[in-house]
C-alpha positions in Angstrom: -78.6 104.7 -63.3 -76.6 107.5 -64.4 -74.3 108.1 -67.6 -75.8 105.6 -69.6 -76.0 106.3 -73.8 -78.3 108.8 -75.8 -80.1 106.3 -77.6 -80.9 107.6 -81.4 -84.2 108.4 -83.0 -86.8 105.0 -83.5 -89.7 103.9 -82.8 -91.0 104.1 -78.8 -90.7 100.2 -78.2 -87.5 99.4 -79.7 -86.3 103.1 -77.3 -87.6 100.9 -74.3 -86.0 97.7 -75.2 -82.5 99.1 -75.1 -83.6 101.4 -72.0 -84.3 98.1 -70.2 -81.3 95.9 -71.7 -79.3 99.2 -70.3 -80.4 99.0 -66.6 -80.2 95.5 -66.3 -76.5 95.5 -67.4 -76.2 98.2 -65.4 -77.9 96.2 -62.2 -76.4 92.5 -63.1 -74.5 92.8 -60.9 -76.2 94.8 -57.8 -78.6 92.6 -58.4 -77.4 89.6 -57.5 -75.6 90.6 -54.9 -78.8 91.6 -53.2 -79.9 88.0 -52.9 -76.8 86.7 -51.4 -75.7 86.3 -47.3 -73.0 88.4 -46.0 -70.7 85.3 -45.1 -70.5 84.3 -49.1 -70.3 87.6 -50.2 -67.1 87.8 -47.8 -66.0 84.6 -49.3 -66.5 85.4 -52.2 -64.6 89.2 -52.3 -62.0 87.0 -51.3 -61.5 84.5 -54.2 -62.3 87.9 -56.6 -59.0 89.6 -55.2 -56.8 86.5 -55.0 -58.7 86.0 -58.8 -57.3 90.1 -59.8 -53.8 89.2 -58.2 -53.3 86.5 -60.9 -54.3 88.8 -63.0 -51.6 91.1 -61.7 -49.0 88.5 -61.9 -50.3 87.7 -65.4 -50.3 90.9 -66.6 -47.4 92.7 -65.1 -45.1 93.2 -68.1 -47.5 95.6 -69.5 -49.1 96.9 -65.5 -51.5 94.4 -64.3 -55.1 95.8 -63.4 -57.0 97.5 -61.0 -60.5 96.9 -61.0 -63.8 95.9 -58.8 -64.5 92.3 -60.0 -67.1 92.3 -57.9 -69.1 95.4 -58.9 -68.2 96.3 -62.2 -69.4 94.8 -64.9 -66.8 96.1 -67.4 -64.0 95.0 -65.3 -64.7 91.6 -67.3 -64.2 93.0 -70.3 -60.9 90.2 -71.9 -61.7 87.6 -69.5 -61.5 84.4 -71.3 -60.8 81.0 -71.0 -57.6 80.7 -71.5 -57.1 82.8 -68.3 -60.0 80.9 -66.3 -58.0 78.1 -67.1 -54.8 80.0 -66.4 -55.8 81.1 -62.2 -56.4 77.4 -61.9 -53.1 76.4 -62.7 -51.7 79.2 -61.2 -53.1 78.3 -58.1 -51.4 74.5 -57.9 -48.8 75.7 -58.4 -49.4 78.1 -55.4 -50.0 74.7 -53.3 -53.5 76.0 -52.5 -56.3 72.8 -51.4 -57.8 71.8 -54.4 -61.2 72.3 -52.5 -60.4 76.2 -52.7 -59.3 76.3 -56.1 -62.9 74.8 -56.9 -64.4 77.1 -54.9 -62.7 80.1 -56.4 -63.1 78.9 -60.1 -67.7 78.3 -59.3 -67.4 82.2 -57.9 -65.2 83.7 -60.8 -67.7 81.3 -63.2 -70.6 83.0 -61.1 -69.6 86.3 -61.5 -68.4 86.2 -65.4 -72.2 84.3 -66.3 -73.0 88.0 -64.8 -71.0 89.9 -67.0 -72.4 87.9 -69.6 -75.9 88.7 -69.0 -74.3 92.8 -69.0 -73.5 92.0 -72.8 -69.9 92.5 -71.7 -68.7 88.7 -72.3 -69.7 87.5 -75.8 -71.5 84.8 -76.2 -68.4 82.1 -77.5 -66.2 83.0 -75.1 -69.1 82.8 -72.7 -69.6 78.9 -74.1 -66.0 78.1 -73.5 -65.7 79.7 -70.1 -68.6 77.3 -68.6 -66.4 74.1 -71.0 -63.5 75.1 -67.6 -63.9 72.5 -64.8 -62.1 71.9 -61.5 -61.5 68.8 -59.7 -63.3 65.3 -59.6 -62.5 63.5 -55.7 -60.4 61.0 -57.6 -58.6 64.0 -59.3 -58.1 66.1 -55.9 -55.8 62.3 -55.0 -54.0 62.6 -58.8 -52.7 65.6 -58.4 -52.2 66.0 -54.9 -49.6 63.1 -55.1 -47.9 64.3 -57.6 -47.4 68.0 -56.1 -44.6 67.8 -52.8 -47.6 70.9 -50.5 -51.1 70.1 -50.9 -52.5 72.8 -48.5 -51.7 77.0 -48.1 -52.2 79.2 -45.0 -53.6 77.8 -41.5 -57.2 75.9 -42.8 -56.9 72.1 -41.5 -57.2 69.3 -44.4 -59.2 67.5 -41.5 -60.9 68.3 -38.1 -59.0 67.4 -34.8 -59.8 64.3 -33.5 -61.2 64.4 -29.7 -61.1 62.0 -27.2 -63.7 61.5 -24.1 -61.0 62.4 -21.9 -60.1 65.7 -23.8 -63.8 66.5 -24.0 -64.5 66.8 -20.5 -61.8 68.2 -19.9 -62.7 71.0 -21.7 -66.0 71.2 -20.4 -63.8 72.1 -16.6 -63.7 75.3 -16.1 -62.9 77.3 -12.7 -65.7 78.8 -10.2 -65.2 82.3 -11.7 -67.4 84.4 -14.7 -64.7 83.3 -16.8 -64.8 79.6 -16.2 -68.4 79.7 -16.0 -68.5 81.4 -19.4 -66.4 79.2 -21.0 -68.0 76.1 -19.3 -71.0 77.3 -21.1 -69.5 78.1 -24.6 -68.0 74.4 -24.4 -71.1 72.6 -23.0 -72.8 74.3 -26.3 -70.0 73.2 -28.8 -69.0 70.1 -27.2 -72.4 68.1 -26.3 -75.0 69.7 -28.9 -71.8 70.9 -31.9 -73.5 74.3 -32.6 -72.2 76.5 -35.1 -69.4 79.3 -33.6 -72.6 82.0 -35.4 -74.3 80.1 -33.5 -73.2 79.9 -30.0 -71.9 83.8 -30.6 -75.7 85.5 -31.9 -77.1 83.5 -28.8 -79.4 85.8 -26.2 -80.3 86.0 -22.5 -83.5 85.2 -23.9 -83.5 82.2 -25.5 -82.2 80.3 -23.1 -85.2 79.2 -20.9 -83.7 77.3 -17.9 -87.2 76.3 -16.5 -87.5 74.0 -20.0 -84.1 73.2 -20.4 -85.0 74.8 -24.0 -82.9 76.9 -25.7 -83.7 78.6 -29.2 -81.1 78.7 -31.6 -80.4 81.1 -34.9 -79.1 79.4 -37.8 -77.6 82.2 -39.4 -76.1 79.9 -42.4 -79.7 78.6 -43.5 -82.0 81.7 -42.2 -83.8 79.2 -39.7 -84.5 78.6 -35.8 -84.5 75.5 -34.0 -85.3 74.8 -30.7 -83.3 71.9 -28.9 -83.1 70.2 -25.7 -80.3 71.1 -23.2 -77.4 68.3 -21.9 -77.9 67.8 -18.5 -74.1 69.5 -18.4 -75.0 72.1 -20.7 -78.3 73.3 -18.2 -76.4 73.0 -15.2 -73.7 75.6 -17.0 -76.0 77.6 -18.1 -78.0 78.0 -14.8 -75.0 78.7 -12.9 -73.6 81.3 -15.4 -76.8 83.1 -16.0 -77.5 83.4 -12.4 -74.0 84.8 -11.1 -72.7 86.3 -13.8 -75.2 87.6 -17.3 -76.4 91.2 -15.9 -80.2 92.0 -15.6 -80.4 93.7 -18.5 -77.9 91.8 -20.9 -79.2 91.6 -23.9 -76.6 88.8 -25.8 -75.9 85.8 -23.5 -72.1 85.5 -23.6 -69.7 88.3 -21.9 -66.4 89.0 -23.3 -63.9 88.9 -21.0 -62.1 91.7 -19.7 -58.6 92.3 -17.4 -59.4 91.2 -13.6 -61.6 88.3 -14.8 -64.6 90.1 -15.3 -66.9 90.2 -17.8 -68.3 92.7 -20.5 -69.8 93.8 -23.2 -70.5 91.2 -25.7 -68.5 88.1 -27.0 -67.9 87.7 -31.0 -67.1 85.1 -33.0 -63.4 86.3 -34.3 -63.4 86.3 -29.8 -64.8 83.1 -29.6 -62.5 81.1 -31.8 -59.3 82.3 -29.9 -61.3 81.2 -27.0 -61.8 77.5 -28.1 -57.9 77.9 -29.4 -56.9 78.8 -26.1 -59.2 75.8 -24.0 -58.2 73.8 -26.7 -54.0 74.8 -25.9 -55.3 74.3 -22.0 -56.4 70.3 -22.8 -53.9 69.7 -24.9 -55.0 70.1 -27.8 -53.2 72.3 -30.8 -55.6 74.0 -33.1 -58.8 73.7 -31.8 -61.8 75.2 -33.7 -65.1 75.1 -32.5 -65.6 73.5 -36.1 -63.3 70.6 -35.0 -65.9 70.4 -31.7 -69.1 70.8 -34.3 -67.4 67.5 -36.3 -66.8 65.8 -33.5 -70.5 66.3 -32.2 -71.5 65.3 -35.1 -69.3 62.4 -35.6 -70.6 60.8 -32.5 -73.5 61.7 -32.9 -73.7 59.6 -36.5 -73.0 56.1 -35.0 -76.4 56.7 -33.2 -79.6 58.8 -35.2 -81.1 58.5 -37.9 -81.3 61.2 -41.2 -83.6 62.6 -40.2 -82.5 63.8 -36.7 -79.3 64.8 -37.4 -80.9 67.7 -40.0 -82.7 69.3 -37.8 -80.5 68.7 -35.1 -77.4 70.1 -36.6 -79.6 72.5 -38.9 -78.7 70.8 -42.3 -80.2 71.4 -45.1 -79.0 68.7 -47.5 -79.2 64.9 -46.6 -76.0 64.2 -47.9 -74.4 66.5 -45.0 -75.8 63.8 -42.2 -75.0 60.4 -44.0 -72.3 61.4 -44.5 -71.2 61.5 -41.0 -73.5 58.6 -40.8 -71.6 56.6 -43.1 -68.0 58.1 -41.1 -67.1 55.6 -38.9 -69.4 52.3 -40.1 -67.7 49.1 -40.2 -67.6 48.0 -44.4 -67.2 44.5 -43.6 -69.5 44.7 -40.3 -72.0 42.0 -41.4 -70.1 39.9 -43.5 -69.6 36.2 -43.2 -67.3 34.4 -44.9 -67.3 30.6 -45.5 -64.6 28.5 -43.9 -65.9 25.6 -46.8 -64.6 24.7 -49.6 
């Protein structure tokens, strides 16, 4: 580390201890971020950028603030619980969804905790910051009832409902290189509910046409699962690999080229965009890969147990599986009311 302040003449143990504390203060942010996934850091950086925008708005008369909140502990000097609460109120006034408000507050509090460990935020202020809370489910509903707008941006409050005829249409494509590739994408999303990152990450070597099994790397949970392909998926995969995938190709999904040919690698962003295009062709506006994952999980939840759902959809939490199992449950299905007095 550079630019560390000089230590006064003290005994060697005191000097060593203070030196260690100084190094820890400088490393606390870097050490935390080294342990986080890339997607988590990307989301947190976005949260902190919005917090910076709020601080600039709040401090506009004094010129605002420009600082690296995600890496420089000194940027957190002067942050108080009042500013944290103000950040919540500011987002509500900007019509951000309550779920987003809660997530951003959690991010800001995490980095405030790091700043406290670095010795930038005082202990008494840190204790007050910890008391700033987001909103529970009932509070969420109460606030939204009082707001004229309760969501900002393109993210949907609920997943799009998809009926069986639409699912069939989404998996029906012309016998062209692009059409065969699109059929594979939709089969993976409709029949298996894979995450977009899992679809984009599939390699040719992950597909075993003889056994009908595919190997799926779960980027979100850093795990690998082997899944049996549905009959539609196996047929689509066989036609696509045999006719359209180059012999030395690494990644499974090839990108589109003008003229209907395929080349290169299809990214997550390209898959998202393609799903939206194919959704509109099937009469579904704003369709996303997550909509198809949600639909597959909802259908599977009617017939599957918790453990099977967790394994099939790559969840570490049984609560997530139970959520889909209960989403279509008929509350009074077993209820019998006597007509006797």
